[in-house]
Wavefront OBJ file of the C-alpha trace (Angstrom):
o trace
v 116.511 -115.871 -36.947
v 114.941 -116.615 -40.317
v 111.285 -117.442 -40.918
v 109.872 -120.522 -42.637
v 111.139 -121.185 -46.134
v 108.677 -119.880 -48.764
v 106.689 -122.583 -50.552
v 107.709 -123.202 -54.150
v 105.187 -122.061 -56.747
v 104.439 -125.614 -57.936
v 103.996 -126.823 -54.358
v 101.684 -123.883 -53.647
v 99.600 -124.699 -56.728
v 99.348 -128.340 -55.681
v 98.205 -127.340 -52.192
v 95.508 -125.033 -53.550
v 94.366 -127.716 -55.998
v 94.138 -130.284 -53.199
v 92.126 -127.895 -51.040
v 89.757 -127.129 -53.913
v 89.162 -130.816 -54.644
v 88.853 -131.610 -50.929
v 86.213 -128.891 -50.463
v 84.003 -130.533 -53.070
v 84.728 -134.055 -51.819
v 84.034 -133.352 -48.143
v 80.938 -131.318 -49.013
v 79.512 -134.209 -51.026
v 80.744 -137.222 -49.039
v 81.742 -135.939 -45.604
v 84.545 -137.628 -43.726
v 84.006 -140.951 -45.505
v 86.108 -139.921 -48.536
v 89.704 -141.184 -48.401
v 92.881 -139.182 -48.940
v 93.864 -141.463 -51.818
v 90.539 -140.708 -53.509
v 91.099 -136.955 -53.090
v 94.577 -137.302 -54.587
v 93.120 -139.261 -57.519
v 90.460 -136.598 -58.173
v 93.121 -133.889 -58.009
v 95.321 -135.761 -60.467
v 98.338 -135.931 -58.148
v 100.145 -138.790 -56.468
v 99.300 -139.750 -52.875
v 102.808 -138.701 -51.836
v 102.115 -135.131 -52.938
v 98.977 -134.996 -50.820
v 100.648 -136.507 -47.734
v 103.488 -133.972 -47.934
v 100.963 -131.176 -47.501
v 98.426 -132.971 -45.292
v 99.837 -135.986 -43.420
v 96.407 -137.000 -42.071
v 92.797 -136.663 -43.168
v 92.065 -134.590 -40.073
v 94.614 -131.965 -41.149
v 93.048 -131.630 -44.594
v 89.508 -131.645 -43.209
v 90.353 -128.927 -40.694
v 91.989 -126.778 -43.378
v 88.856 -127.007 -45.527
v 86.467 -126.487 -42.632
v 88.437 -123.543 -41.260
v 88.117 -121.796 -44.614
v 84.368 -122.413 -44.701
v 83.778 -121.328 -41.099
v 85.900 -118.202 -41.533
v 83.824 -117.195 -44.542
v 80.590 -117.696 -42.594
v 81.930 -115.674 -39.659
v 82.845 -112.829 -42.019
v 79.352 -112.918 -43.563
v 77.744 -112.701 -40.123
v 80.023 -109.817 -39.105
v 79.036 -107.909 -42.246
v 75.404 -107.977 -41.031
v 76.148 -106.356 -37.658
v 74.721 -102.955 -38.625
v 72.016 -104.136 -41.030
v 69.018 -101.806 -41.253
v 66.593 -104.691 -40.705
v 68.146 -106.757 -37.884
v 65.343 -109.312 -37.841
v 65.765 -110.143 -41.520
v 69.545 -110.146 -41.099
v 69.368 -112.745 -38.314
v 66.817 -114.957 -40.051
v 68.643 -114.698 -43.365
v 71.940 -115.772 -41.833
v 70.343 -118.667 -39.962
v 68.730 -119.761 -43.236
v 72.129 -119.547 -44.946
v 73.875 -121.541 -42.236
v 71.351 -124.374 -42.114
v 70.853 -124.559 -45.891
v 74.623 -124.798 -46.419
v 74.880 -127.616 -43.883
v 72.051 -129.451 -45.639
v 74.036 -129.325 -48.892
v 77.546 -129.801 -47.499
v 78.245 -132.777 -45.307
v 81.452 -131.449 -43.779
v 79.576 -128.977 -41.582
v 77.167 -131.656 -40.362
v 80.011 -134.118 -39.797
v 81.879 -131.492 -37.794
v 78.842 -131.080 -35.542
v 78.516 -134.837 -35.174
v 82.132 -134.896 -33.998
v 81.574 -132.116 -31.466
v 82.685 -134.361 -28.640
v 86.166 -134.735 -30.095
v 88.954 -132.211 -29.782
v 89.030 -129.444 -32.361
v 92.071 -127.414 -33.224
v 92.445 -124.053 -31.536
v 91.798 -122.293 -34.842
v 88.524 -124.114 -35.494
v 87.346 -123.610 -31.925
v 88.083 -119.887 -32.116
v 86.307 -119.470 -35.455
v 83.307 -121.432 -34.191
v 83.183 -119.200 -31.126
v 83.322 -116.142 -33.393
v 80.308 -117.376 -35.394
v 78.397 -117.893 -32.150
v 79.357 -114.388 -30.977
v 78.179 -112.822 -34.238
v 74.872 -114.723 -34.113
v 74.436 -113.527 -30.530
v 74.964 -109.924 -31.647
v 72.428 -110.321 -34.460
v 69.938 -111.896 -32.047
v 70.208 -109.077 -29.493
v 69.685 -106.403 -32.170
v 66.743 -108.291 -33.671
v 65.135 -108.638 -30.240
v 65.691 -104.947 -29.488
v 63.886 -104.092 -32.732
v 60.852 -106.070 -31.577
v 60.973 -108.441 -34.551
v 62.243 -111.504 -32.676
v 60.799 -112.931 -29.473
v 62.800 -111.911 -26.416
v 62.631 -115.190 -24.481
v 65.192 -116.965 -26.720
v 68.870 -116.785 -25.762
v 71.867 -117.392 -27.990
v 72.428 -120.805 -26.345
v 68.854 -121.799 -27.216
v 69.245 -120.631 -30.803
v 72.590 -122.365 -31.293
v 71.149 -125.626 -29.930
v 68.263 -125.421 -32.418
v 70.605 -124.599 -35.314
v 72.972 -127.484 -34.477
v 70.091 -129.952 -34.144
v 68.586 -128.908 -37.471
v 71.928 -129.040 -39.278
v 72.589 -132.560 -38.027
v 69.053 -133.861 -38.589
v 68.861 -132.599 -42.171
v 71.871 -134.784 -43.079
v 70.890 -137.828 -41.024
v 70.137 -141.090 -42.765
v 72.342 -140.898 -45.823
v 74.251 -138.686 -48.192
v 71.172 -137.240 -49.902
v 70.403 -133.821 -48.538
v 66.871 -133.067 -47.376
v 65.109 -129.874 -48.431
v 65.636 -127.494 -45.482
v 62.866 -125.059 -46.433
v 59.947 -126.609 -44.480
v 62.017 -126.822 -41.294
v 63.341 -123.301 -41.800
v 59.787 -121.978 -42.194
v 58.835 -123.505 -38.839
v 61.977 -122.067 -37.213
v 61.238 -118.611 -38.604
v 57.660 -118.710 -37.306
v 58.899 -119.805 -33.901
v 61.429 -116.983 -33.627
v 59.163 -114.136 -34.722
v 57.675 -112.001 -31.975
v 53.913 -112.324 -31.597
v 52.019 -109.368 -33.108
v 50.604 -106.912 -30.605
v 46.821 -106.667 -30.553
v 45.607 -103.185 -31.542
v 42.438 -101.770 -30.045
v 40.622 -99.877 -32.803
v 37.679 -97.566 -32.109
v 37.527 -98.256 -28.385
v 36.467 -101.882 -28.792
v 38.098 -104.794 -27.047
v 40.957 -106.607 -28.768
v 41.207 -110.362 -29.223
v 40.589 -112.309 -26.035
l 1 2 3 4 5 6 7 8 9 10 11 12 13 14 15 16 17 18 19 20 21 22 23 24 25 26 27 28 29 30 31 32 33 34 35 36 37 38 39 40 41 42 43 44 45 46 47 48 49 50 51 52 53 54 55 56 57 58 59 60 61 62 63 64 65 66 67 68 69 70 71 72 73 74 75 76 77 78 79 80 81 82 83 84 85 86 87 88 89 90 91 92 93 94 95 96 97 98 99 100 101 102 103 104 105 106 107 108 109 110 111 112 113 114 115 116 117 118 119 120 121 122 123 124 125 126 127 128 129 130 131 132 133 134 135 136 137 138 139 140 141 142 143 144 145 146 147 148 149 150 151 152 153 154 155 156 157 158 159 160 161 162 163 164 165 166 167 168 169 170 171 172 173 174 175 176 177 178 179 180 181 182 183 184 185 186 187 188 189 190 191 192 193 194 195 196 197 198 199 200 201
């Protein structure tokens, strides 16, 4: 039994070009951009695009899978970071800031009630697993409050990602919201009794 026929070099180049253009288009415009517009920006005919991606959902999922896989790999690389608190907060910052700039991530969250492909669901679950690992290590180090679970954190992240893109294509500056999130996640400092006196009441 033979495997699938290898893709011709020109067809492979066209597919990569379409994915590159689609990444930029979906990041800027979300799901509102049409396949014909992506083909126009790529400088190919609509027929070429439809041969590779017969529906917008197929192209969107290909682009999003690539982005999610990259984020999952980045989170996995932080598993043994020397400063687990900074590693967790830095990755959360990265995730939310990217969603604020790229509409495809926010649109994917807005469509959470619809069916996702098995590949996307598995990669999303992997990101959640890696964030959970970072959270546990950060809590064990004493840097992050211990009354926050991974479900709580993922709910906050999803809400912030969606809210930062709400109300139009223009991205909002995520830094003020991220500062509040950081302050809320940090463990409260322990009062130190110096010289036998009483600490703060």
